[in-house]
C-alpha beads as a LAMMPS data file, in Angstrom:
LAMMPS data file: protein, C-alpha beads

135 atoms
134 bonds

1 atom types
1 bond types

-500.0 500.0 xlo xhi
-500.0 500.0 ylo yhi
-500.0 500.0 zlo zhi

Masses

1 110.0

Atoms # bond

1 1 1 -482.112 -171.647 -212.163
2 1 1 -482.358 -170.295 -208.295
3 1 1 -485.655 -169.969 -207.113
4 1 1 -485.463 -165.447 -205.705
5 1 1 -488.165 -163.815 -203.422
6 1 1 -488.794 -160.706 -203.921
7 1 1 -487.376 -157.534 -201.999
8 1 1 -489.191 -154.267 -201.430
9 1 1 -487.541 -151.110 -199.449
10 1 1 -490.309 -148.536 -198.572
11 1 1 -489.887 -145.333 -196.323
12 1 1 -492.965 -143.994 -195.364
13 1 1 -491.643 -141.243 -198.498
14 1 1 -490.920 -143.517 -200.856
15 1 1 -490.004 -146.447 -202.688
16 1 1 -486.206 -147.561 -201.618
17 1 1 -486.031 -150.573 -203.295
18 1 1 -487.520 -153.408 -205.766
19 1 1 -486.122 -156.946 -206.826
20 1 1 -485.905 -160.315 -207.584
21 1 1 -483.094 -161.667 -205.001
22 1 1 -481.577 -164.891 -204.251
23 1 1 -481.593 -163.622 -200.258
24 1 1 -481.692 -161.237 -197.032
25 1 1 -480.397 -160.252 -194.514
26 1 1 -481.349 -157.656 -192.009
27 1 1 -480.777 -156.072 -188.421
28 1 1 -483.388 -157.284 -185.855
29 1 1 -483.976 -155.818 -182.158
30 1 1 -482.997 -160.142 -181.623
31 1 1 -480.150 -160.343 -184.504
32 1 1 -479.203 -160.345 -187.062
33 1 1 -481.634 -162.488 -189.564
34 1 1 -481.445 -163.883 -193.263
35 1 1 -484.025 -164.398 -195.820
36 1 1 -484.407 -167.255 -198.297
37 1 1 -486.908 -168.816 -200.709
38 1 1 -489.526 -170.030 -199.810
39 1 1 -488.264 -168.681 -195.936
40 1 1 -491.168 -169.212 -193.113
41 1 1 -493.625 -166.850 -193.021
42 1 1 -492.472 -163.236 -190.079
43 1 1 -492.934 -160.188 -188.911
44 1 1 -490.272 -158.396 -186.740
45 1 1 -489.103 -155.413 -185.478
46 1 1 -485.893 -154.222 -187.327
47 1 1 -483.107 -151.820 -185.799
48 1 1 -480.668 -149.362 -187.152
49 1 1 -478.347 -150.718 -189.231
50 1 1 -477.113 -152.605 -192.956
51 1 1 -479.341 -154.463 -194.744
52 1 1 -478.228 -157.026 -197.207
53 1 1 -479.298 -158.324 -200.591
54 1 1 -477.916 -160.443 -202.368
55 1 1 -478.980 -161.578 -206.603
56 1 1 -475.305 -164.182 -207.731
57 1 1 -472.264 -162.229 -207.211
58 1 1 -473.757 -159.632 -206.735
59 1 1 -474.846 -157.380 -203.615
60 1 1 -476.045 -154.426 -202.583
61 1 1 -475.773 -152.678 -199.041
62 1 1 -478.661 -149.994 -197.531
63 1 1 -478.985 -148.399 -194.223
64 1 1 -481.984 -148.411 -192.499
65 1 1 -482.749 -146.370 -189.714
66 1 1 -485.374 -148.868 -188.452
67 1 1 -488.815 -150.462 -188.859
68 1 1 -490.208 -153.742 -189.485
69 1 1 -489.713 -156.545 -191.508
70 1 1 -492.180 -159.146 -193.331
71 1 1 -491.030 -162.070 -194.294
72 1 1 -494.137 -164.088 -196.909
73 1 1 -493.267 -167.668 -198.300
74 1 1 -491.613 -165.522 -201.417
75 1 1 -491.743 -161.723 -200.637
76 1 1 -490.278 -159.814 -198.034
77 1 1 -490.911 -156.302 -197.122
78 1 1 -488.742 -153.888 -195.058
79 1 1 -490.948 -150.885 -193.498
80 1 1 -487.964 -148.811 -192.610
81 1 1 -488.082 -145.580 -191.219
82 1 1 -485.099 -143.993 -192.724
83 1 1 -483.462 -145.961 -195.465
84 1 1 -480.515 -145.390 -198.615
85 1 1 -478.612 -147.469 -201.293
86 1 1 -474.570 -147.440 -199.677
87 1 1 -474.126 -145.781 -203.430
88 1 1 -476.152 -142.722 -202.587
89 1 1 -475.042 -141.915 -198.991
90 1 1 -473.665 -138.644 -198.705
91 1 1 -470.811 -139.383 -195.715
92 1 1 -470.249 -135.660 -195.592
93 1 1 -473.235 -134.662 -194.652
94 1 1 -474.371 -137.514 -192.672
95 1 1 -471.028 -136.396 -190.944
96 1 1 -472.440 -132.898 -190.244
97 1 1 -476.299 -134.523 -188.810
98 1 1 -473.756 -135.695 -186.315
99 1 1 -471.717 -132.991 -185.656
100 1 1 -476.001 -131.322 -184.576
101 1 1 -476.649 -134.430 -182.923
102 1 1 -473.545 -134.381 -180.724
103 1 1 -473.333 -130.360 -179.878
104 1 1 -477.465 -130.388 -179.705
105 1 1 -477.573 -132.819 -177.151
106 1 1 -474.741 -131.746 -175.330
107 1 1 -476.698 -128.857 -174.413
108 1 1 -479.831 -130.106 -173.243
109 1 1 -477.841 -132.248 -170.752
110 1 1 -481.382 -133.968 -169.558
111 1 1 -484.540 -136.284 -170.883
112 1 1 -487.091 -135.928 -173.013
113 1 1 -488.738 -136.642 -176.483
114 1 1 -486.233 -134.075 -177.808
115 1 1 -483.637 -136.063 -176.671
116 1 1 -485.117 -139.428 -177.625
117 1 1 -484.873 -137.730 -181.323
118 1 1 -481.942 -136.659 -181.012
119 1 1 -480.403 -140.161 -180.129
120 1 1 -482.006 -141.917 -183.121
121 1 1 -480.854 -139.273 -185.464
122 1 1 -477.693 -139.762 -184.012
123 1 1 -477.563 -143.112 -184.574
124 1 1 -479.671 -142.939 -187.862
125 1 1 -476.228 -140.749 -189.430
126 1 1 -473.051 -143.386 -187.438
127 1 1 -474.722 -145.831 -189.441
128 1 1 -475.390 -143.900 -192.877
129 1 1 -471.819 -143.189 -192.087
130 1 1 -470.672 -146.570 -191.492
131 1 1 -472.599 -148.340 -194.463
132 1 1 -470.971 -145.485 -196.425
133 1 1 -467.688 -145.977 -195.429
134 1 1 -467.599 -149.397 -195.663
135 1 1 -469.259 -150.229 -199.132

Bonds

1 1 1 2
2 1 2 3
3 1 3 4
4 1 4 5
5 1 5 6
6 1 6 7
7 1 7 8
8 1 8 9
9 1 9 10
10 1 10 11
11 1 11 12
12 1 12 13
13 1 13 14
14 1 14 15
15 1 15 16
16 1 16 17
17 1 17 18
18 1 18 19
19 1 19 20
20 1 20 21
21 1 21 22
22 1 22 23
23 1 23 24
24 1 24 25
25 1 25 26
26 1 26 27
27 1 27 28
28 1 28 29
29 1 29 30
30 1 30 31
31 1 31 32
32 1 32 33
33 1 33 34
34 1 34 35
35 1 35 36
36 1 36 37
37 1 37 38
38 1 38 39
39 1 39 40
40 1 40 41
41 1 41 42
42 1 42 43
43 1 43 44
44 1 44 45
45 1 45 46
46 1 46 47
47 1 47 48
48 1 48 49
49 1 49 50
50 1 50 51
51 1 51 52
52 1 52 53
53 1 53 54
54 1 54 55
55 1 55 56
56 1 56 57
57 1 57 58
58 1 58 59
59 1 59 60
60 1 60 61
61 1 61 62
62 1 62 63
63 1 63 64
64 1 64 65
65 1 65 66
66 1 66 67
67 1 67 68
68 1 68 69
69 1 69 70
70 1 70 71
71 1 71 72
72 1 72 73
73 1 73 74
74 1 74 75
75 1 75 76
76 1 76 77
77 1 77 78
78 1 78 79
79 1 79 80
80 1 80 81
81 1 81 82
82 1 82 83
83 1 83 84
84 1 84 85
85 1 85 86
86 1 86 87
87 1 87 88
88 1 88 89
89 1 89 90
90 1 90 91
91 1 91 92
92 1 92 93
93 1 93 94
94 1 94 95
95 1 95 96
96 1 96 97
97 1 97 98
98 1 98 99
99 1 99 100
100 1 100 101
101 1 101 102
102 1 102 103
103 1 103 104
104 1 104 105
105 1 105 106
106 1 106 107
107 1 107 108
108 1 108 109
109 1 109 110
110 1 110 111
111 1 111 112
112 1 112 113
113 1 113 114
114 1 114 115
115 1 115 116
116 1 116 117
117 1 117 118
118 1 118 119
119 1 119 120
120 1 120 121
121 1 121 122
122 1 122 123
123 1 123 124
124 1 124 125
125 1 125 126
126 1 126 127
127 1 127 128
128 1 128 129
129 1 129 130
130 1 130 131
131 1 131 132
132 1 132 133
133 1 133 134
134 1 134 135
């Protein structure tokens, strides 16, 4: 049997996913990282994007809005601001959120905390749509 590692995808509200897998691929701010069992320990910042977990021939996809990845010898913890499994993403709701964020951004037309929050919301909606429609 192939060696595995435990992966946990956690948000402030809940545990999104926990399982034994063969590989995890996550989007860090420095590029995509692949983690296999016995990986060297590391901590990295995540950017909004797609996380993939592979167990045998099965692959599961998740949208994450950013956060951190922590890797131990045989455990990966993804601490995400928001995370959602691709099969449960409501694409229409994400499209509505994207339209609202775009509208509010065009109304504000400046910089500031609200603009930053709206840009994060817009990027999160885009990532959710991308992950859900690709898988």
